N, C-alpha and C positions, 0 to 999 in steps of 0.2 A: 448548583443544588441538584440533588438526586431524589427521586420519589419512588418508593417501592409500593406497588399495587398488590394488595392481598385479596381484594374482593373479586371473585370470579366474574361476575356480571360486568364490572367496570373493565376488567382485563380484556374480556372478549370484545367489548365495544371499542376499546382503544385499538385492538388488533384489527378489527374490521375497518375502522377509519384509516388505519395505516395501509391496509391492503388496497383500499379504494383509491388512494393517491399514489400507488406503486412504491410507497416508502419502505415496504417490508423487505425489498430486495437489498436494502442497505443495512438492515438490522443484523445483530450478532447475538450469540449466546456465550456468556463467560461463566464457565463452571456451573451451568444450570440457571444462570440469571439472564433474563432476556434484556438486551440493551437496545433501545431505540436511538439510533444515531441521527445527528442533524442531517436534513436533506441537503445534498450538494447544490451550490448555486451555479450559475452559468460559467463563471471563471473556473471553478473547481472542475466541472465536467470538461471544459476546454483543455485544461492541463492534462487530465486523464487521457483524453483523445490524442493529444500531441505526443505525450510520452509513450503511450502504447503504440502509436504509429511508427515512431523512431525505432522502438524495440522490435516491432513487427518486421521492419525492414532489415535491421542489422542482426537479429537473432532468429526470428520466425522464418522469413522467406529465405534467409541464408542457410537454413537447415540445421541450425545449432540447437533449437529447442522450440518451446511453445510459449506464446504470450497471451495473457488474458487481462482485459480491462475489467477487473472485478471477478472474484472467485471465492468459493467456500474453502477455507483452509482450516483443517482440524488436526488434532493430535491423535486421532483414533479412526478406525474403520467403521465398525458398527457403533451405533449410538452417537454418531458425530454431531448430531443436532443439539446435543447437550453442551458442546464446547467447540465453538468455531469463531473465526474472525473473517472479515471481508476487506482485505487490502485493496487499494484502488487499482493497482497494477501488479501482476505477478508473472514471473518468468520461471519456467521449469526446463532446464537443459536436458539434452538427450541422455547424458550420463549422470544426471542428478539422482538424489536419494529419495525424493518425494514419490508417493504412490498415487496414481490416478485411480480413484474409486468410482468414477462415473458421475456421482452426485457431488463429489468434492475431491480435493487433494488432501492427502495425509502426509504430514511431516515436512521435511526440510526443503522448502522452496529455495531456489538459487538466488533470486533477486526480487525484492518487493519495493513498491512505492506507496507511501501514505501521504496524502495531502490533507492538512488539518483544516477543518471547518470550525467556526466559533462554537464553543461548548463541547467539542469532541474530546474524548479522553485518549488520544492517540498514543501518548507516551506511556499510558498504563498498559498498552498492548505489547510493548517491547519485550518484557520478561517472557511472555508466552512465545514470541517469535524465537527468543534465545533458546528456550527449553526444547522446542521442536526441531532445532538445528538449522534455521534460516541462515543462509550464507551471508547475504548483504541486504541492508535496508536503507532506503533513501527517504527521509522525512522532509516534506516541504511545508514550512509555516509561512503564512501570509500576514501575520500581525505580531511583530514586524517580520519582514521578509527574511527568511533564513532557510538554508538547506543544511541538513545534518546527514552524515553518512555513518552507519553502524555496520560492524563486521563481527562475525561469529568468533568467539574466543571461549573455549571450554564451557559450552552450554549457556553462554550469556552473549548479549549483543553489546559490544564495546564501541563507544563513540570514538571514531578514528579521524573525523574531519568535520569542519563547519565552514560554510561560506555565507557572508553577508555583503551588503553593498559597501560597507566600510572596510571589510576585509574579504575581497572577492577571491578567496582561495579556489583552486581547481581540485575537485573531488574525483578521485579515480575509483570507478566501480569496476573492479577486476573481473567479477563474474560475467559481466556482459560486454566488457571491452569498450566502455564509454567513460568520458569524463563530463562532469557537470559543474557549472559556475553561474553566479548571478551577475547580471549586467543592468545598468540603469536603463529605464525606458520612459517614454513620454507619459503614459497613463499609469503604468505599473512596471515594476522591475521585470526583466526578461530572463528566461533561463536558457543558457547556451549548452547544448550537448555536442560533443565532439567524438568522432571515431578516429583515434590516433593512427591506426594502421592505414586507413584510406585518406585521412585528412578531411573527411566530410564533416560538415557542421550544420546544426539546426538551431533556430531560435524560436521560442514560443512564449 
């Protein structure tokens, strides 16, 4: 269920409450509409940290690009606050097409990760990512556990792979040189990341 708030006093109170709990950092604006996204739980934040750490090692510290656990991503320079998204992890390669505007990044990120929280409209963001030229997008759903890989094709994000526990396919993320797959775990499924060139592996 979505609720549109048109009363200015109510809007300001809601935003003040959001700022007080640091929730504002996760919010987005879609074509001028303010979107309050669900606050990430501990598992969500742990996955963001682990994935960003792996990418930081294989991309960031290796000198291939920059890695951000959360970033403002827009389709424009000035006036970006009227239309931006907040992917959980973003990678911008040295020779990528995105522009660093200081307050935000504009355009084609090379690799994004979105981790779905209950009530979040993650799949509704995919057309936006396609339009701005995002190269690859990894979507992690935890109900049920599924990993989806999308790749840029003519201004759209085309789904090119999916991994589940019943079908643990290996997803090849070409932009960052890593593969991802789902593995069974004791308390929850685990995500395995592999760097094929070096043979290094991580599980989280």
